[in-house]
C-alpha positions as CSV (number, residue, x, y, z in Angstrom):
1,X,126.6,85.3,187.3
2,X,127.8,87.1,184.3
3,X,130.8,86.0,182.4
4,X,133.1,89.0,183.4
5,X,132.0,88.2,186.8
6,X,133.1,84.3,186.8
7,X,136.4,85.5,185.2
8,X,136.9,88.0,187.4
9,X,136.3,85.7,190.3
10,X,138.4,83.0,188.8
11,X,141.4,85.2,188.5
12,X,141.1,86.6,192.1
13,X,141.1,83.0,193.4
14,X,143.9,82.2,191.3
15,X,145.9,84.7,192.9
16,X,144.6,84.1,196.2
17,X,146.1,80.5,196.1
18,X,149.3,81.7,194.7
19,X,149.6,84.4,197.5
20,X,148.7,81.5,199.9
21,X,151.3,79.4,198.6
22,X,154.1,82.2,198.7
23,X,153.0,83.3,202.1
24,X,152.9,79.7,203.2
25,X,156.5,78.8,201.8
26,X,158.0,82.0,203.2
27,X,156.5,81.4,206.7
28,X,157.9,77.9,206.6
29,X,161.6,79.5,206.3
30,X,161.2,81.4,209.2
31,X,160.4,78.9,212.1
32,X,158.8,80.6,215.3
33,X,161.2,80.7,218.3
34,X,159.0,78.8,220.5
35,X,159.3,75.8,222.3
36,X,156.4,73.9,220.4
37,X,157.7,72.2,217.4
38,X,156.2,73.2,213.9
39,X,154.2,76.2,215.5
40,X,153.6,78.8,212.7
41,X,151.6,82.0,212.4
42,X,149.4,80.5,209.6
43,X,149.1,83.7,207.6
44,X,148.6,81.7,204.5
45,X,145.2,80.6,206.2
46,X,144.4,84.4,206.3
47,X,144.2,84.0,202.6
48,X,141.7,81.2,202.6
49,X,139.5,83.4,205.0
50,X,139.8,86.3,202.8
51,X,138.4,84.0,199.8
52,X,135.5,82.8,202.2
53,X,134.7,86.4,202.8
54,X,135.0,87.8,199.4
55,X,133.5,84.7,197.1
56,X,132.1,82.2,199.5
57,X,132.9,78.7,200.8
58,X,133.2,77.0,197.0
59,X,135.6,79.4,195.8
60,X,137.8,79.3,199.5
61,X,137.6,75.7,199.1
62,X,139.2,75.6,195.9
63,X,141.9,78.2,196.9
64,X,142.5,75.6,199.9
65,X,142.7,72.7,197.6
66,X,145.2,74.4,195.4
67,X,147.2,75.6,198.3
68,X,147.4,72.3,199.9
69,X,148.3,70.3,196.6
70,X,150.7,72.5,195.2
71,X,152.3,73.2,198.3
72,X,152.9,69.8,199.1
73,X,154.0,68.9,195.5
74,X,156.3,71.8,195.5
75,X,157.4,72.0,198.8
76,X,156.5,69.3,200.9
77,X,155.3,65.5,201.1
78,X,152.4,63.5,200.9
79,X,152.5,63.4,204.7
80,X,152.5,67.3,204.8
81,X,149.6,67.2,202.3
82,X,147.7,64.9,204.7
83,X,148.1,67.5,207.7
84,X,147.4,70.7,205.5
85,X,144.2,68.9,204.2
86,X,142.8,67.8,207.5
87,X,143.8,71.0,209.4
88,X,142.5,73.3,206.5
89,X,139.2,71.3,205.9
90,X,138.4,71.7,209.5
91,X,139.5,75.4,209.8
92,X,137.4,76.3,206.6
93,X,134.3,74.0,207.6
94,X,134.2,76.3,210.9
95,X,134.7,79.5,209.5
96,X,132.0,78.9,206.8
97,X,129.8,77.9,209.3
98,X,130.6,80.8,211.7
99,X,130.4,83.1,208.8
100,X,126.6,82.6,208.8
101,X,126.4,83.4,212.0
102,X,125.2,86.9,213.2
103,X,127.8,88.9,215.4
104,X,130.7,86.5,214.6
105,X,133.5,88.8,213.0
106,X,136.3,87.7,210.8
107,X,138.3,87.6,213.9
108,X,136.1,85.1,215.6
109,X,136.0,83.1,212.5
110,X,139.8,83.0,212.0
111,X,140.5,82.2,215.7
112,X,138.1,79.3,215.4
113,X,139.4,78.2,212.3
114,X,143.1,78.5,213.6
115,X,142.5,76.5,216.8
116,X,140.5,73.7,214.8
117,X,143.2,73.6,212.1
118,X,145.6,72.7,214.9
119,X,143.3,70.1,216.3
120,X,143.0,68.3,212.7
121,X,146.8,68.3,212.3
122,X,147.1,66.9,216.1
123,X,144.3,64.4,215.1
124,X,146.3,63.3,212.1
125,X,149.4,62.8,214.1
126,X,147.7,60.7,216.6
127,X,146.3,58.4,213.7
128,X,149.4,58.0,212.0
129,X,151.6,57.4,215.0
130,X,148.9,55.6,217.1
131,X,149.6,57.9,220.0
132,X,146.6,59.0,221.7
133,X,148.5,61.2,224.1
134,X,149.8,63.4,221.2
135,X,146.3,65.2,222.3
136,X,148.3,67.0,225.0
137,X,150.3,68.6,222.5
138,X,146.8,70.4,221.2
139,X,146.7,72.6,224.3
140,X,149.6,75.0,223.9
141,X,148.9,74.8,220.1
142,X,145.3,76.1,220.9
143,X,146.3,79.3,223.1
144,X,148.8,80.0,220.1
145,X,146.2,79.5,217.8
146,X,144.0,82.1,219.6
147,X,146.9,84.6,219.2
148,X,147.7,83.8,215.5
149,X,144.0,83.7,214.5
150,X,143.2,87.0,216.0
151,X,146.3,88.3,213.9
152,X,144.8,86.4,210.5
153,X,141.4,87.7,211.2
154,X,142.6,91.3,211.5
155,X,144.5,90.7,208.3
156,X,141.9,89.4,206.5
157,X,139.2,92.1,207.5
158,X,141.4,94.6,206.7
159,X,142.4,93.3,203.0
160,X,138.5,92.7,202.5
161,X,137.9,96.4,203.1
162,X,140.7,97.2,200.5
163,X,139.8,94.4,197.9
164,X,135.8,94.5,198.1
165,X,135.5,98.0,196.3
166,X,137.7,96.5,193.4
167,X,135.4,93.7,193.0
168,X,132.5,95.8,192.5
169,X,134.0,97.6,189.7
170,X,132.5,96.7,186.0
């Protein structure tokens, strides 16, 4: 990769990480009016999917890591970092693997990522509280994740169409 391409990728990834942190923070200020505690739309994860689509898994992992660590340091706690890291890692892994499959759209990737993000967070809660019954909480979260994942995937796909030509310019 040429030096200018590396620099362009680094700058875009830094901007994506900043966007993910900002969106995540704003989203935390407006909880969803649902009977599911902690439920969120997850638009910050849209940015991680966008990084994956534009730059690949390595860059998306870097965006995710910056988002998780800095968000926890600035707005959260070490425990919130654990939840975010577990959910984000499962989500990114699923989205990256599905991205290699022919016929899987960004929306499909995003839905799988959203569902697995919630699964990762429920598993952390089960481990931290030693309460296996918390798995019941996963069912309503998975249904919500299908809706929010569809929205996030559509947004990421639209953003990719807008940003891809800009990245090809020399």
